[in-house]
N, C-alpha and C positions, 0 to 999 in steps of 0.2 A: 736129179729128176727136174722136170719141166711141169709145174703144178698149178695149173686154172683152179681159183678159189673164185666158182662161181655163186653167187651169190641173189637174192631177193631184188629185183627192181623198185627204188626205196625211193620217193620223192622228197627231193628235198624241203619238203615242209611235212613229213609224214608224222605223227604221233611218234613218240618215243621208243613207246617197243619196237617199231618197225625200224625207226633208224638203230636202235641195239644191233640189228643184223648188219650192219654197216661197221660197226666199231668192233665187230666180233670178227669179221669179216678180214679187216686190216691187221687186226692181230693175229689171226692164221697167218696172212700171208708173211708178216716180221718175222714170225717164229719160225716159220719153214725157210726165208733165207736165213736166219740167222744158223741155221743146222746146214748150211751149204747148198738149199734148192734155189733153185731161178721160180719165183711164184710171180702168179697177174694175176688180177682182180678181173671180174667182168660180172654184169650182169646179166639174169636169164631174161628172154626174149622167148615167149611162147612161140619155135616158128622150129618144127624141124630142122629144116634145109639150114635153117641161121646156126642153128647150134652144129652143127655135125661143120660146118662152116668158119665158126669160132673155134670151134678144137683144132680144128686142119691150121687155122691161123696160126695160134698160141703154139703147135706142136708141141699139144700136151701129151702128158707119159701118164697122168692121172688128173682126175678133175675132182676135187674136193669141195663136195656137195653143200652148200650152205643156203637153198633155197627152201625159205620158210615157209610163203605164199607165194600164190600165184594169183596176181589180181585182186591182192590183199586177203584172199580167202585161203588160211590155213588148210584145209581139208581139200585143195586143189595140189597140195607139193608132192604127192606120189607119183604126179605126172613123169615129175623131174626124173627120177632113178628110172622108170620106163623107157624114157626117151634115148638115157645115158645108155642104156641098154641095146637100144634097137642101132645106135651109133658104135657097139663095140668098144664104149670108153670106159677103160677102168675107172671107177667112182671109189669115194669113201662113202661110210654109212650103209645102211640096209636098203633092201629092194623097195618095191613098192605095194608089193601084200602085207607084211608087215607094219611098216609107215601107216599105211592106210588104215590097218588095225588097230593103233596103239594110236592114232588121233580120233579113232572113236570111242569116247568114254565110256557109253553104256554099253557097248562091244566088249571093248576092255574089258570092265568088272564081268559080265558075264562070263569072258574066259579065266579072268581070277577066280570066281566062282566055281566052275568046273574043275579048277586045279586043284580045289581044297585051300585057297588061301583068302584069307580076311578081307572084307571090303564091306562097306557101309550099305545099307540096304537103298535102292532109290526106287527112281520111276520115271515114264515119260509122259508126254500129254495122252489122253486127256484129264489126266492124273487123279483118275478114281479110287487110285486104293492109297489114297496118302492119309496119314493116322490123322487124328483132330486129336491135337494138343501137342503134339511132337512137333520136332524142329527140323525144317530142311534147309538145306544152302541151294539156290537156283543156280545153275551153272548152263555154260555153251556145253552140248554137246562134242561139237568139233574144232572147236579156237581155242587158243593158249591165252599165253603173256595173262592170264586173268582178266580177260574183257568181260567187262559187266560185272564181274564182284566187288562189293563193298559191303556196308555193314547193312545195308537196304536189302541185301539178296540171301540175311538168312531170317527165315520167314517164319513164321508158326500156322498149321493148319491147310486144308485143301483151299480155299477161295484164297487165301494169302500168297501160296506158291501159284496159282492159276495167274493171279494178278501180274505177278512177279513175270512169272515166264512170257507173260503176253507184251508186258513193257519191254523187254528185250527184246524179244522179237520184234517187234515193232520198230526198235532203237536199233539193232546189231543187226537182225535178218539170224537165218538160220533155224537150228533146231537147240531146244533148250530142256533138261531134264534136273528135277528134284533130288537132292542125294541127303538122308538122313545126314545131321549137324553133330559131328563129335567132337565134343569138348574138351579140351585136354594140351596136353606138349605136344609140340609140332618136329617131328624130324626130316631132315632130309637125306634119303636114301639112292647112292648111286652105284652100280653095278655095272662092270663091265665081264665080257666074256674073255678068260684066258688059259690057253691051252684045253677048251673045250668045256671046263666050267665056270661059274660065276664068281667073281671075284668083287666083293666089296668094299668098296672105298673108304675112308675114314668118316663120320657119321656126323654132320652137324646139327646143331638144334638151333628152329628159331626161337627166339628170343624177344620178349612183346616188353618192354621198358615203359614204363608211366601209363599203362595203359587206361584208358577210362573203365571205372565199373559198369559192366554192362556190354561193352563195345563186344561183338564176337572177334575172338582171337582168329584171325584170318589173314594172310599175306594176300591184301587185295592189289587192284589197277596201281592205287596210288602208293602203295608201299613198295612196288615193282620199280615203276615209273617216274613218278610227280617226284624230284627231288628238294622241293621245297616245304612238301607237306611233313605233319607231325609221324604220320603211318611210314613214310619211310623213312624218317629219322626213329624211330620207336623201336623198328623189328630190324635185331640184327641178328645174322647168323654167326654162330660161336661154335667151334670146337670146344667144347666143355665137359660134355658129359659123358667121354670115354673113362678118362681115367678115375672121377669119383666113383662112377656108376657103373663098372665092368657088367652088370648085371643086365641093365637097359642094353646095353650095346649087347652084349651077346642074343638078348631075347629077338632086338630089331634086327640085327643081320642074319637070324634066321629066318625070317619070313621070306626074303627075296631063294634065299639061299636053295 
């Protein structure tokens, strides 16, 4: 097949979380070519006619959608599947509605709760219902890649939440919300749809080595992207929990299923 790997328009001097999109797109292209497909890469440009012309020029049988942001805004990414549908181009990934839903964390948490799935309590501005004495982690409502996440994002009480949200809104823009901070072990769970049902992939645990006492155990921006930082080098994803602890594996896997 002729596959067009469509990725975000990333500047050469972009921060590492954005440059990672290009690294992933190249890896996808190489993997497709190794399986005998013809793969080409192109940056998405917000131009419906230009997008149709690009697909026609590459004679693409399918578009591999790797556009994670438009104008550096992740919440605009659902525009891409909408335009691809209007272009009658087969594409990978989900449609616009579920992408927009999953990209809005408070909305997604509402749906998780309606489905009976556990999720920490959360609050949005003006944060009147924040419990004094409780710890919260202040997060972007719509952006990913641990934007704005660091030790200082974990705060206690209403005024501290408001101050952190105000600082992040001033620095990064967008909506910010506060989620109750859960101190404990962290597992990453990936689920695929297979034959109409969920398939839980092997479950890794994030292990925090040599972590400073009192430092919140979170995979913040530095831990994900700044290779020279201690957070990056001391947070390790390990597939070590399943064989010695099958009970935890079963409990964790049962939640999304």
